[in-house]
All heavy atoms as TSV, in Angstrom:
chain	resi	resn	atom	element	x	y	z
A	1	MET	N	N	-148.096	-161.604	114.017
A	1	MET	CA	C	-148.738	-160.413	113.498
A	1	MET	C	C	-147.913	-159.174	113.848
A	1	MET	O	O	-147.791	-158.267	113.023
A	1	MET	CB	C	-150.144	-160.300	114.061
A	1	MET	CG	C	-150.937	-159.199	113.434
A	1	MET	SD	S	-152.658	-159.440	113.829
A	1	MET	CE	C	-153.226	-157.805	113.689
A	2	ILE	N	N	-147.369	-159.159	115.030
A	2	ILE	CA	C	-146.554	-158.014	115.457
A	2	ILE	C	C	-145.299	-157.926	114.594
A	2	ILE	O	O	-144.875	-156.836	114.199
A	2	ILE	CB	C	-146.207	-158.129	116.957
A	2	ILE	CG1	C	-147.483	-157.970	117.768
A	2	ILE	CG2	C	-145.196	-157.073	117.355
A	2	ILE	CD1	C	-147.292	-158.197	119.244
A	3	GLN	N	N	-144.714	-159.073	114.261
A	3	GLN	CA	C	-143.531	-159.063	113.401
A	3	GLN	C	C	-143.857	-158.518	112.015
A	3	GLN	O	O	-143.053	-157.803	111.417
A	3	GLN	CB	C	-142.969	-160.485	113.268
A	3	GLN	CG	C	-142.243	-160.957	114.502
A	3	GLN	CD	C	-141.712	-162.368	114.327
A	3	GLN	OE1	O	-142.169	-163.097	113.439
A	3	GLN	NE2	N	-140.764	-162.743	115.161
A	4	GLY	N	N	-145.006	-158.830	111.495
A	4	GLY	CA	C	-145.429	-158.298	110.203
A	4	GLY	C	C	-145.583	-156.796	110.234
A	4	GLY	O	O	-145.175	-156.092	109.315
A	5	ILE	N	N	-146.187	-156.292	111.302
A	5	ILE	CA	C	-146.361	-154.844	111.437
A	5	ILE	C	C	-145.005	-154.159	111.572
A	5	ILE	O	O	-144.761	-153.119	110.945
A	5	ILE	CB	C	-147.280	-154.524	112.642
A	5	ILE	CG1	C	-148.698	-155.008	112.347
A	5	ILE	CG2	C	-147.275	-153.043	112.947
A	5	ILE	CD1	C	-149.632	-154.932	113.536
A	6	LEU	N	N	-144.110	-154.746	112.378
A	6	LEU	CA	C	-142.775	-154.165	112.532
A	6	LEU	C	C	-141.992	-154.205	111.220
A	6	LEU	O	O	-141.281	-153.250	110.884
A	6	LEU	CB	C	-142.009	-154.899	113.637
A	6	LEU	CG	C	-142.486	-154.645	115.065
A	6	LEU	CD1	C	-141.711	-155.516	116.045
A	6	LEU	CD2	C	-142.367	-153.182	115.429
A	7	ALA	N	N	-142.128	-155.269	110.464
A	7	ALA	CA	C	-141.458	-155.365	109.166
A	7	ALA	C	C	-142.003	-154.309	108.206
A	7	ALA	O	O	-141.240	-153.660	107.477
A	7	ALA	CB	C	-141.641	-156.756	108.592
A	8	PHE	N	N	-143.324	-154.120	108.217
A	8	PHE	CA	C	-143.931	-153.092	107.366
A	8	PHE	C	C	-143.431	-151.705	107.747
A	8	PHE	O	O	-143.071	-150.900	106.883
A	8	PHE	CB	C	-145.452	-153.158	107.471
A	8	PHE	CG	C	-146.138	-152.019	106.777
A	8	PHE	CD1	C	-146.205	-151.980	105.392
A	8	PHE	CD2	C	-146.696	-150.978	107.497
A	8	PHE	CE1	C	-146.829	-150.928	104.741
A	8	PHE	CE2	C	-147.317	-149.921	106.861
A	8	PHE	CZ	C	-147.382	-149.897	105.472
A	9	LEU	N	N	-143.384	-151.408	109.032
A	9	LEU	CA	C	-142.913	-150.099	109.480
A	9	LEU	C	C	-141.434	-149.899	109.166
A	9	LEU	O	O	-141.018	-148.791	108.796
A	9	LEU	CB	C	-143.180	-149.937	110.976
A	9	LEU	CG	C	-144.653	-149.812	111.372
A	9	LEU	CD1	C	-144.786	-149.752	112.893
A	9	LEU	CD2	C	-145.291	-148.594	110.725
A	10	THR	N	N	-140.647	-150.971	109.287
A	10	THR	CA	C	-139.229	-150.874	108.942
A	10	THR	C	C	-139.056	-150.582	107.459
A	10	THR	O	O	-138.259	-149.717	107.075
A	10	THR	CB	C	-138.504	-152.180	109.312
A	10	THR	OG1	O	-138.688	-152.438	110.704
A	10	THR	CG2	C	-137.024	-152.086	109.012
A	11	CYS	N	N	-139.790	-151.285	106.616
A	11	CYS	CA	C	-139.725	-151.034	105.171
A	11	CYS	C	C	-140.169	-149.615	104.838
A	11	CYS	O	O	-139.565	-148.942	104.001
A	11	CYS	CB	C	-140.568	-152.040	104.409
A	11	CYS	SG	S	-139.895	-153.701	104.403
A	12	LEU	N	N	-141.211	-149.162	105.487
A	12	LEU	CA	C	-141.694	-147.804	105.268
A	12	LEU	C	C	-140.644	-146.787	105.687
A	12	LEU	O	O	-140.417	-145.791	104.985
A	12	LEU	CB	C	-143.003	-147.590	106.039
A	12	LEU	CG	C	-143.784	-146.331	105.736
A	12	LEU	CD1	C	-144.217	-146.320	104.275
A	12	LEU	CD2	C	-144.993	-146.238	106.640
A	13	LEU	N	N	-139.970	-147.018	106.800
A	13	LEU	CA	C	-138.926	-146.118	107.280
A	13	LEU	C	C	-137.739	-146.091	106.324
A	13	LEU	O	O	-137.218	-145.017	105.995
A	13	LEU	CB	C	-138.466	-146.543	108.676
A	13	LEU	CG	C	-137.364	-145.704	109.297
A	13	LEU	CD1	C	-137.876	-144.292	109.581
A	13	LEU	CD2	C	-136.868	-146.350	110.571
A	14	VAL	N	N	-137.324	-147.266	105.837
A	14	VAL	CA	C	-136.210	-147.330	104.890
A	14	VAL	C	C	-136.583	-146.629	103.584
A	14	VAL	O	O	-135.775	-145.892	103.007
A	14	VAL	CB	C	-135.794	-148.798	104.645
A	14	VAL	CG1	C	-134.832	-148.913	103.473
A	14	VAL	CG2	C	-135.180	-149.386	105.900
A	15	PHE	N	N	-137.789	-146.835	103.099
A	15	PHE	CA	C	-138.240	-146.170	101.875
A	15	PHE	C	C	-138.255	-144.653	102.057
A	15	PHE	O	O	-137.793	-143.906	101.196
A	15	PHE	CB	C	-139.636	-146.668	101.489
A	15	PHE	CG	C	-140.163	-146.050	100.234
A	15	PHE	CD1	C	-139.701	-146.465	98.997
A	15	PHE	CD2	C	-141.110	-145.043	100.291
A	15	PHE	CE1	C	-140.182	-145.888	97.831
A	15	PHE	CE2	C	-141.594	-144.462	99.137
A	15	PHE	CZ	C	-141.125	-144.884	97.899
A	16	ALA	N	N	-138.772	-144.179	103.187
A	16	ALA	CA	C	-138.820	-142.739	103.446
A	16	ALA	C	C	-137.415	-142.154	103.565
A	16	ALA	O	O	-137.150	-141.056	103.066
A	16	ALA	CB	C	-139.621	-142.468	104.713
A	17	ALA	N	N	-136.498	-142.891	104.198
A	17	ALA	CA	C	-135.124	-142.409	104.320
A	17	ALA	C	C	-134.455	-142.317	102.949
A	17	ALA	O	O	-133.745	-141.352	102.656
A	17	ALA	CB	C	-134.329	-143.338	105.238
A	18	GLY	N	N	-134.689	-143.305	102.092
A	18	GLY	CA	C	-134.139	-143.265	100.742
A	18	GLY	C	C	-134.708	-142.127	99.921
A	18	GLY	O	O	-133.991	-141.453	99.184
A	19	PHE	N	N	-135.993	-141.898	100.059
A	19	PHE	CA	C	-136.629	-140.785	99.344
A	19	PHE	C	C	-136.040	-139.454	99.798
A	19	PHE	O	O	-135.697	-138.596	98.983
A	19	PHE	CB	C	-138.135	-140.809	99.593
A	19	PHE	CG	C	-138.876	-139.681	98.943
A	19	PHE	CD1	C	-139.175	-139.727	97.589
A	19	PHE	CD2	C	-139.261	-138.569	99.671
A	19	PHE	CE1	C	-139.843	-138.685	96.979
A	19	PHE	CE2	C	-139.925	-137.526	99.072
A	19	PHE	CZ	C	-140.231	-137.578	97.724
A	20	PHE	N	N	-135.908	-139.275	101.103
A	20	PHE	CA	C	-135.367	-138.024	101.649
A	20	PHE	C	C	-133.914	-137.821	101.221
A	20	PHE	O	O	-133.525	-136.724	100.821
A	20	PHE	CB	C	-135.488	-138.029	103.171
A	20	PHE	CG	C	-135.017	-136.761	103.819
A	20	PHE	CD1	C	-135.772	-135.604	103.730
A	20	PHE	CD2	C	-133.823	-136.726	104.511
A	20	PHE	CE1	C	-135.346	-134.433	104.316
A	20	PHE	CE2	C	-133.382	-135.558	105.104
A	20	PHE	CZ	C	-134.142	-134.403	105.005
A	21	ALA	N	N	-133.105	-138.891	101.294
A	21	ALA	CA	C	-131.702	-138.786	100.894
A	21	ALA	C	C	-131.584	-138.460	99.403
A	21	ALA	O	O	-130.763	-137.628	99.004
A	21	ALA	CB	C	-130.975	-140.085	101.211
A	22	GLY	N	N	-132.395	-139.085	98.575
A	22	GLY	CA	C	-132.376	-138.785	97.145
A	22	GLY	C	C	-132.795	-137.363	96.838
A	22	GLY	O	O	-132.224	-136.699	95.963
A	23	TRP	N	N	-133.757	-136.876	97.570
A	23	TRP	CA	C	-134.221	-135.499	97.375
A	23	TRP	C	C	-133.127	-134.505	97.736
A	23	TRP	O	O	-132.884	-133.534	97.018
A	23	TRP	CB	C	-135.460	-135.286	98.234
A	23	TRP	CG	C	-136.095	-133.942	98.102
A	23	TRP	CD1	C	-136.354	-133.243	96.960
A	23	TRP	CD2	C	-136.571	-133.129	99.170
A	23	TRP	NE1	N	-136.964	-132.063	97.254
A	23	TRP	CE2	C	-137.108	-131.959	98.613
A	23	TRP	CE3	C	-136.606	-133.288	100.548
A	23	TRP	CZ2	C	-137.655	-130.948	99.377
A	23	TRP	CZ3	C	-137.164	-132.283	101.311
A	23	TRP	CH2	C	-137.669	-131.127	100.729
A	24	LYS	N	N	-132.415	-134.758	98.825
A	24	LYS	CA	C	-131.324	-133.868	99.241
A	24	LYS	C	C	-130.135	-133.971	98.288
A	24	LYS	O	O	-129.515	-132.959	97.953
A	24	LYS	CB	C	-130.881	-134.198	100.670
A	24	LYS	CG	C	-131.863	-133.786	101.721
A	24	LYS	CD	C	-131.977	-132.280	101.767
A	24	LYS	CE	C	-132.887	-131.835	102.886
A	24	LYS	NZ	N	-133.006	-130.392	102.962
A	25	LEU	N	N	-129.799	-135.189	97.851
A	25	LEU	CA	C	-128.677	-135.361	96.933
A	25	LEU	C	C	-128.955	-134.741	95.571
A	25	LEU	O	O	-128.040	-134.265	94.909
A	25	LEU	CB	C	-128.344	-136.843	96.776
A	25	LEU	CG	C	-127.535	-137.455	97.899
A	25	LEU	CD1	C	-127.392	-138.955	97.693
A	25	LEU	CD2	C	-126.175	-136.812	97.999
A	26	CYS	N	N	-130.191	-134.754	95.163
A	26	CYS	CA	C	-130.544	-134.160	93.873
A	26	CYS	C	C	-130.210	-132.676	93.860
A	26	CYS	O	O	-129.688	-132.154	92.882
A	26	CYS	CB	C	-132.027	-134.375	93.591
A	26	CYS	SG	S	-132.559	-133.748	91.996
A	27	ARG	N	N	-130.491	-132.013	94.945
A	27	ARG	CA	C	-130.159	-130.588	95.027
A	27	ARG	C	C	-128.656	-130.366	95.090
A	27	ARG	O	O	-128.136	-129.426	94.511
A	27	ARG	CB	C	-130.809	-129.973	96.263
A	27	ARG	CG	C	-132.275	-129.771	96.124
A	27	ARG	CD	C	-132.801	-129.021	97.313
A	27	ARG	NE	N	-134.187	-128.665	97.111
A	27	ARG	CZ	C	-134.878	-127.963	97.970
A	27	ARG	NH1	N	-134.340	-127.567	99.091
A	27	ARG	NH2	N	-136.132	-127.677	97.716
A	28	ALA	N	N	-127.941	-131.230	95.818
A	28	ALA	CA	C	-126.501	-131.068	95.993
A	28	ALA	C	C	-125.735	-131.371	94.713
A	28	ALA	O	O	-124.691	-130.769	94.452
A	28	ALA	CB	C	-126.013	-131.965	97.117
A	29	LEU	N	N	-126.223	-132.288	93.907
A	29	LEU	CA	C	-125.503	-132.719	92.718
A	29	LEU	C	C	-126.033	-132.109	91.425
A	29	LEU	O	O	-125.624	-132.524	90.347
A	29	LEU	CB	C	-125.547	-134.249	92.612
A	29	LEU	CG	C	-124.912	-135.010	93.774
A	29	LEU	CD1	C	-125.105	-136.504	93.580
A	29	LEU	CD2	C	-123.453	-134.665	93.917
A	30	SER	N	N	-126.931	-131.161	91.509
A	30	SER	CA	C	-127.501	-130.583	90.296
A	30	SER	C	C	-126.423	-129.811	89.531
A	30	SER	O	O	-125.546	-129.177	90.102
A	30	SER	CB	C	-128.673	-129.674	90.623
A	30	SER	OG	O	-128.229	-128.573	91.383
A	31	VAL	N	N	-126.501	-129.882	88.209
A	31	VAL	CA	C	-125.529	-129.248	87.327
A	31	VAL	C	C	-126.044	-127.863	86.952
A	31	VAL	O	O	-127.202	-127.712	86.555
A	31	VAL	CB	C	-125.335	-130.105	86.056
A	31	VAL	CG1	C	-124.364	-129.450	85.100
A	31	VAL	CG2	C	-124.882	-131.492	86.441
A	32	PRO	N	N	-125.200	-126.842	87.046
A	32	PRO	CA	C	-125.658	-125.504	86.649
A	32	PRO	C	C	-125.923	-125.459	85.142
A	32	PRO	O	O	-125.328	-126.231	84.380
A	32	PRO	CB	C	-124.489	-124.595	87.032
A	32	PRO	CG	C	-123.303	-125.484	87.102
A	32	PRO	CD	C	-123.811	-126.837	87.489
A	33	PRO	N	N	-126.790	-124.573	84.698
A	33	PRO	CA	C	-127.090	-124.501	83.264
A	33	PRO	C	C	-125.860	-124.099	82.454
A	33	PRO	O	O	-124.991	-123.372	82.940
A	33	PRO	CB	C	-128.187	-123.434	83.167
A	33	PRO	CG	C	-128.134	-122.692	84.446
A	33	PRO	CD	C	-127.534	-123.590	85.465
A	34	ALA	N	N	-125.786	-124.590	81.234
A	34	ALA	CA	C	-124.651	-124.297	80.360
A	34	ALA	C	C	-124.710	-122.859	79.876
A	34	ALA	O	O	-125.782	-122.298	79.656
A	34	ALA	CB	C	-124.662	-125.240	79.167
A	35	ARG	N	N	-123.543	-122.276	79.711
A	35	ARG	CA	C	-123.496	-120.905	79.197
A	35	ARG	C	C	-123.627	-120.952	77.677
A	35	ARG	O	O	-123.259	-121.940	77.042
A	35	ARG	CB	C	-122.191	-120.232	79.601
A	35	ARG	CG	C	-120.964	-120.896	79.023
A	35	ARG	CD	C	-119.705	-120.089	79.334
A	35	ARG	NE	N	-118.522	-120.774	78.875
A	35	ARG	CZ	C	-118.108	-120.806	77.625
A	35	ARG	NH1	N	-118.808	-120.198	76.674
A	35	ARG	NH2	N	-117.025	-121.445	77.279
A	36	PRO	N	N	-124.143	-119.891	77.078
A	36	PRO	CA	C	-124.274	-119.875	75.614
A	36	PRO	C	C	-122.890	-119.851	74.950
A	36	PRO	O	O	-121.932	-119.315	75.494
A	36	PRO	CB	C	-125.038	-118.590	75.323
A	36	PRO	CG	C	-125.244	-117.901	76.605
A	36	PRO	CD	C	-124.701	-118.724	77.707
A	37	LEU	N	N	-122.805	-120.465	73.769
A	37	LEU	CA	C	-121.546	-120.496	73.032
A	37	LEU	C	C	-121.277	-119.155	72.360
A	37	LEU	O	O	-122.199	-118.477	71.893
A	37	LEU	CB	C	-121.590	-121.579	71.958
A	37	LEU	CG	C	-121.672	-123.020	72.426
A	37	LEU	CD1	C	-121.818	-123.942	71.228
A	37	LEU	CD2	C	-120.456	-123.383	73.237
A	38	THR	N	N	-120.005	-118.789	72.294
A	38	THR	CA	C	-119.619	-117.599	71.538
A	38	THR	C	C	-119.548	-117.986	70.058
A	38	THR	O	O	-119.556	-119.170	69.708
A	38	THR	CB	C	-118.256	-117.073	72.017
A	38	THR	OG1	O	-117.273	-118.083	71.792
A	38	THR	CG2	C	-118.297	-116.707	73.494
A	39	ASP	N	N	-119.454	-116.996	69.192
A	39	ASP	CA	C	-119.415	-117.275	67.754
A	39	ASP	C	C	-118.210	-118.133	67.342
A	39	ASP	O	O	-118.383	-119.078	66.567
A	39	ASP	CB	C	-119.447	-115.977	66.951
A	39	ASP	CG	C	-120.839	-115.360	66.946
A	39	ASP	OD1	O	-121.825	-116.105	67.127
A	39	ASP	OD2	O	-120.940	-114.135	66.747
A	40	PRO	N	N	-116.997	-117.859	67.845
A	40	PRO	CA	C	-115.878	-118.749	67.461
A	40	PRO	C	C	-116.063	-120.183	67.973
A	40	PRO	O	O	-115.727	-121.139	67.271
A	40	PRO	CB	C	-114.656	-118.103	68.116
A	40	PRO	CG	C	-115.042	-116.693	68.367
A	40	PRO	CD	C	-116.517	-116.700	68.573
A	41	GLU	N	N	-116.607	-120.328	69.164
A	41	GLU	CA	C	-116.857	-121.668	69.702
A	41	GLU	C	C	-117.918	-122.391	68.876
A	41	GLU	O	O	-117.787	-123.585	68.599
A	41	GLU	CB	C	-117.313	-121.589	71.160
A	41	GLU	CG	C	-116.231	-121.168	72.126
A	41	GLU	CD	C	-116.762	-120.961	73.523
A	41	GLU	OE1	O	-117.957	-120.633	73.683
A	41	GLU	OE2	O	-115.963	-121.118	74.463
A	42	ARG	N	N	-118.947	-121.681	68.479
A	42	ARG	CA	C	-120.011	-122.278	67.678
A	42	ARG	C	C	-119.476	-122.717	66.312
A	42	ARG	O	O	-119.784	-123.804	65.835
A	42	ARG	CB	C	-121.157	-121.285	67.499
A	42	ARG	CG	C	-122.354	-121.843	66.768
A	42	ARG	CD	C	-123.447	-120.816	66.556
A	42	ARG	NE	N	-123.743	-120.024	67.719
A	42	ARG	CZ	C	-124.632	-120.347	68.648
A	42	ARG	NH1	N	-125.310	-121.457	68.527
A	42	ARG	NH2	N	-124.844	-119.568	69.678
A	43	THR	N	N	-118.643	-121.886	65.697
A	43	THR	CA	C	-118.061	-122.226	64.399
A	43	THR	C	C	-117.174	-123.464	64.513
A	43	THR	O	O	-117.247	-124.376	63.685
A	43	THR	CB	C	-117.243	-121.042	63.853
A	43	THR	OG1	O	-118.087	-119.893	63.796
A	43	THR	CG2	C	-116.702	-121.338	62.472
A	44	ALA	N	N	-116.340	-123.511	65.565
A	44	ALA	CA	C	-115.465	-124.666	65.769
A	44	ALA	C	C	-116.282	-125.929	66.019
A	44	ALA	O	O	-115.955	-127.003	65.500
A	44	ALA	CB	C	-114.525	-124.400	66.938
A	45	LEU	N	N	-117.350	-125.815	66.791
A	45	LEU	CA	C	-118.200	-126.972	67.069
A	45	LEU	C	C	-118.856	-127.485	65.794
A	45	LEU	O	O	-118.902	-128.695	65.550
A	45	LEU	CB	C	-119.264	-126.609	68.096
A	45	LEU	CG	C	-120.256	-127.705	68.455
A	45	LEU	CD1	C	-119.534	-128.877	69.117
A	45	LEU	CD2	C	-121.343	-127.168	69.356
A	46	LEU	N	N	-119.356	-126.591	64.962
A	46	LEU	CA	C	-119.998	-127.008	63.710
A	46	LEU	C	C	-118.997	-127.685	62.776
A	46	LEU	O	O	-119.330	-128.673	62.111
A	46	LEU	CB	C	-120.651	-125.806	63.024
A	46	LEU	CG	C	-121.885	-125.245	63.729
A	46	LEU	CD1	C	-122.368	-123.982	63.025
A	46	LEU	CD2	C	-122.995	-126.282	63.776
A	47	GLU	N	N	-117.756	-127.178	62.727
A	47	GLU	CA	C	-116.737	-127.804	61.887
A	47	GLU	C	C	-116.385	-129.196	62.410
A	47	GLU	O	O	-116.209	-130.131	61.625
A	47	GLU	CB	C	-115.494	-126.922	61.834
A	47	GLU	CG	C	-115.684	-125.653	61.020
A	47	GLU	CD	C	-114.474	-124.735	61.068
A	47	GLU	OE1	O	-113.449	-125.117	61.687
A	47	GLU	OE2	O	-114.550	-123.644	60.500
A	48	GLU	N	N	-116.282	-129.341	63.730
A	48	GLU	CA	C	-115.990	-130.651	64.316
A	48	GLU	C	C	-117.115	-131.642	64.028
A	48	GLU	O	O	-116.863	-132.808	63.720
A	48	GLU	CB	C	-115.788	-130.521	65.819
A	48	GLU	CG	C	-114.485	-129.865	66.207
A	48	GLU	CD	C	-114.358	-129.696	67.714
A	48	GLU	OE1	O	-115.153	-130.305	68.464
A	48	GLU	OE2	O	-113.476	-128.948	68.141
A	49	GLN	N	N	-118.349	-131.186	64.127
A	49	GLN	CA	C	-119.483	-132.061	63.855
A	49	GLN	C	C	-119.518	-132.479	62.393
A	49	GLN	O	O	-119.817	-133.634	62.075
A	49	GLN	CB	C	-120.794	-131.381	64.248
A	49	GLN	CG	C	-120.996	-131.295	65.731
A	49	GLN	CD	C	-122.267	-130.547	66.099
A	49	GLN	OE1	O	-122.872	-129.879	65.254
A	49	GLN	NE2	N	-122.667	-130.669	67.344
A	50	LYS	N	N	-119.209	-131.553	61.505
A	50	LYS	CA	C	-119.188	-131.868	60.077
A	50	LYS	C	C	-118.116	-132.922	59.784
A	50	LYS	O	O	-118.353	-133.880	59.045
A	50	LYS	CB	C	-118.930	-130.603	59.263
A	50	LYS	CG	C	-118.988	-130.805	57.776
A	50	LYS	CD	C	-118.778	-129.494	57.040
A	50	LYS	CE	C	-118.770	-129.712	55.556
A	50	LYS	NZ	N	-118.489	-128.470	54.817
A	51	ALA	N	N	-116.934	-132.761	60.374
A	51	ALA	CA	C	-115.863	-133.742	60.177
A	51	ALA	C	C	-116.246	-135.093	60.760
A	51	ALA	O	O	-115.963	-136.148	60.161
A	51	ALA	CB	C	-114.573	-133.228	60.821
A	52	PHE	N	N	-116.893	-135.109	61.913
A	52	PHE	CA	C	-117.314	-136.364	62.530
A	52	PHE	C	C	-118.335	-137.090	61.663
A	52	PHE	O	O	-118.247	-138.299	61.455
A	52	PHE	CB	C	-117.884	-136.094	63.916
A	52	PHE	CG	C	-118.342	-137.329	64.626
A	52	PHE	CD1	C	-117.420	-138.231	65.127
A	52	PHE	CD2	C	-119.684	-137.592	64.791
A	52	PHE	CE1	C	-117.836	-139.380	65.777
A	52	PHE	CE2	C	-120.111	-138.732	65.443
A	52	PHE	CZ	C	-119.177	-139.633	65.938
A	53	HIS	N	N	-119.305	-136.350	61.129
A	53	HIS	CA	C	-120.308	-136.967	60.262
A	53	HIS	C	C	-119.675	-137.480	58.963
A	53	HIS	O	O	-120.089	-138.504	58.425
A	53	HIS	CB	C	-121.446	-135.999	59.970
A	53	HIS	CG	C	-122.308	-135.730	61.149
A	53	HIS	ND1	N	-123.047	-136.699	61.784
A	53	HIS	CD2	C	-122.542	-134.589	61.837
A	53	HIS	CE1	C	-123.701	-136.181	62.801
A	53	HIS	NE2	N	-123.402	-134.900	62.863
A	54	LEU	N	N	-118.674	-136.773	58.472
A	54	LEU	CA	C	-117.963	-137.235	57.284
A	54	LEU	C	C	-117.270	-138.561	57.577
A	54	LEU	O	O	-117.292	-139.485	56.758
A	54	LEU	CB	C	-116.953	-136.178	56.836
A	54	LEU	CG	C	-116.198	-136.452	55.551
A	54	LEU	CD1	C	-117.155	-136.438	54.372
A	54	LEU	CD2	C	-115.110	-135.429	55.361
A	55	LEU	N	N	-116.662	-138.688	58.767
A	55	LEU	CA	C	-116.010	-139.944	59.137
A	55	LEU	C	C	-117.019	-141.069	59.341
A	55	LEU	O	O	-116.742	-142.230	59.032
A	55	LEU	CB	C	-115.193	-139.757	60.412
A	55	LEU	CG	C	-113.874	-139.017	60.251
A	55	LEU	CD1	C	-113.232	-138.798	61.610
A	55	LEU	CD2	C	-112.937	-139.778	59.343
A	56	GLN	N	N	-118.178	-140.745	59.859
A	56	GLN	CA	C	-119.195	-141.774	60.066
A	56	GLN	C	C	-119.686	-142.341	58.744
A	56	GLN	O	O	-120.019	-143.525	58.658
A	56	GLN	CB	C	-120.395	-141.206	60.834
A	56	GLN	CG	C	-120.200	-141.166	62.309
A	56	GLN	CD	C	-121.479	-140.737	63.007
A	56	GLN	OE1	O	-122.217	-139.892	62.509
A	56	GLN	NE2	N	-121.727	-141.322	64.158
A	57	ASN	N	N	-119.756	-141.515	57.725
A	57	ASN	CA	C	-120.267	-141.949	56.425
A	57	ASN	C	C	-119.150	-142.387	55.489
A	57	ASN	O	O	-119.348	-142.473	54.283
A	57	ASN	CB	C	-121.065	-140.817	55.771
A	57	ASN	CG	C	-122.299	-140.479	56.571
A	57	ASN	OD1	O	-122.862	-141.341	57.234
A	57	ASN	ND2	N	-122.701	-139.230	56.540
A	58	TYR	N	N	-117.962	-142.655	56.018
A	58	TYR	CA	C	-116.820	-143.036	55.184
A	58	TYR	C	C	-117.058	-144.411	54.568
A	58	TYR	O	O	-117.547	-145.316	55.210
A	58	TYR	CB	C	-115.544	-143.060	56.026
A	58	TYR	CG	C	-114.293	-142.983	55.203
A	58	TYR	CD1	C	-113.897	-141.776	54.655
A	58	TYR	CD2	C	-113.525	-144.100	54.964
A	58	TYR	CE1	C	-112.746	-141.694	53.890
A	58	TYR	CE2	C	-112.377	-144.035	54.208
A	58	TYR	CZ	C	-111.992	-142.829	53.676
A	58	TYR	OH	O	-110.865	-142.751	52.921
A	59	SER	N	N	-116.725	-144.545	53.294
A	59	SER	CA	C	-116.930	-145.814	52.585
A	59	SER	C	C	-115.824	-145.985	51.547
A	59	SER	O	O	-114.999	-145.098	51.327
A	59	SER	CB	C	-118.296	-145.813	51.898
A	59	SER	OG	O	-118.332	-144.799	50.915
A	60	ALA	N	N	-115.830	-147.127	50.894
A	60	ALA	CA	C	-114.838	-147.394	49.850
A	60	ALA	C	C	-115.008	-146.421	48.686
A	60	ALA	O	O	-114.028	-145.974	48.087
A	60	ALA	CB	C	-114.964	-148.830	49.369
A	61	GLU	N	N	-116.250	-146.082	48.358
A	61	GLU	CA	C	-116.498	-145.135	47.267
A	61	GLU	C	C	-115.886	-143.769	47.585
A	61	GLU	O	O	-115.293	-143.128	46.724
A	61	GLU	CB	C	-118.006	-144.975	47.019
A	61	GLU	CG	C	-118.652	-146.182	46.379
A	61	GLU	CD	C	-119.033	-147.230	47.404
A	61	GLU	OE1	O	-119.073	-146.928	48.614
A	61	GLU	OE2	O	-119.266	-148.377	46.995
A	62	ARG	N	N	-116.021	-143.331	48.812
A	62	ARG	CA	C	-115.448	-142.042	49.217
A	62	ARG	C	C	-113.914	-142.135	49.215
A	62	ARG	O	O	-113.224	-141.201	48.812
A	62	ARG	CB	C	-115.947	-141.626	50.600
A	62	ARG	CG	C	-115.458	-140.262	51.023
A	62	ARG	CD	C	-115.959	-139.859	52.388
A	62	ARG	NE	N	-117.388	-139.828	52.495
A	62	ARG	CZ	C	-118.179	-138.803	52.155
A	62	ARG	NH1	N	-117.630	-137.702	51.684
A	62	ARG	NH2	N	-119.466	-138.862	52.294
A	63	ALA	N	N	-113.371	-143.264	49.652
A	63	ALA	CA	C	-111.932	-143.427	49.718
A	63	ALA	C	C	-111.278	-143.355	48.322
A	63	ALA	O	O	-110.187	-142.809	48.173
A	63	ALA	CB	C	-111.583	-144.758	50.377
A	64	TYR	N	N	-111.958	-143.892	47.316
A	64	TYR	CA	C	-111.394	-143.914	45.960
A	64	TYR	C	C	-111.955	-142.799	45.083
A	64	TYR	O	O	-111.714	-142.786	43.881
A	64	TYR	CB	C	-111.632	-145.274	45.313
A	64	TYR	CG	C	-110.837	-146.357	45.980
A	64	TYR	CD1	C	-111.445	-147.295	46.784
A	64	TYR	CD2	C	-109.459	-146.405	45.828
A	64	TYR	CE1	C	-110.718	-148.283	47.418
A	64	TYR	CE2	C	-108.701	-147.400	46.445
A	64	TYR	CZ	C	-109.334	-148.321	47.243
A	64	TYR	OH	O	-108.594	-149.279	47.874
A	65	GLY	N	N	-112.703	-141.868	45.683
A	65	GLY	CA	C	-113.196	-140.728	44.929
A	65	GLY	C	C	-114.285	-141.046	43.939
A	65	GLY	O	O	-114.420	-140.374	42.930
A	66	MET	N	N	-115.057	-142.092	44.164
A	66	MET	CA	C	-116.100	-142.505	43.236
A	66	MET	C	C	-117.481	-142.003	43.664
A	66	MET	O	O	-118.475	-142.323	43.030
A	66	MET	CB	C	-116.140	-144.025	43.125
A	66	MET	CG	C	-114.849	-144.608	42.599
A	66	MET	SD	S	-114.845	-146.385	42.343
A	66	MET	CE	C	-115.534	-147.038	43.792
A	67	GLN	N	N	-117.549	-141.203	44.700
A	67	GLN	CA	C	-118.832	-140.734	45.198
A	67	GLN	C	C	-119.183	-139.411	44.535
A	67	GLN	O	O	-118.352	-138.535	44.380
A	67	GLN	CB	C	-118.769	-140.560	46.717
A	67	GLN	CG	C	-120.104	-140.414	47.357
A	67	GLN	CD	C	-120.003	-140.574	48.864
A	67	GLN	OE1	O	-118.924	-140.502	49.418
A	67	GLN	NE2	N	-121.125	-140.779	49.503
A	68	LYS	N	N	-120.458	-139.287	44.174
A	68	LYS	CA	C	-120.910	-138.075	43.496
A	68	LYS	C	C	-121.453	-137.072	44.512
A	68	LYS	O	O	-122.016	-137.453	45.525
A	68	LYS	CB	C	-122.009	-138.414	42.508
A	68	LYS	CG	C	-121.572	-139.324	41.399
A	68	LYS	CD	C	-122.727	-139.677	40.506
A	68	LYS	CE	C	-122.285	-140.684	39.447
A	68	LYS	NZ	N	-123.404	-141.116	38.624
A	69	GLY	N	N	-121.295	-135.803	44.233
A	69	GLY	CA	C	-121.937	-134.763	45.011
A	69	GLY	C	C	-121.191	-134.292	46.237
A	69	GLY	O	O	-121.727	-133.581	47.056
A	70	ASP	N	N	-119.940	-134.657	46.412
A	70	ASP	CA	C	-119.197	-134.157	47.575
A	70	ASP	C	C	-118.274	-133.093	47.145
A	70	ASP	O	O	-117.223	-132.976	46.943
A	70	ASP	CB	C	-118.448	-135.284	48.300
A	70	ASP	CG	C	-119.413	-136.041	49.226
A	70	ASP	OD1	O	-120.468	-135.497	49.559
A	70	ASP	OD2	O	-119.066	-137.173	49.575
């Protein structure tokens, strides 16, 4: 019975130590908020996203110019 109680207390101590360490590490490793984009950065980002989406939707019809509406 004493071994069971000691095992329970050991598990409780390890759990509490992990909780405390995680709480402290969360503060130490937190990422600062992102700064707002400037207009040239926003324009460049939108152009990059448009090109990426165009590549994602690439098909044989687009390659041979058979797609309507582009």
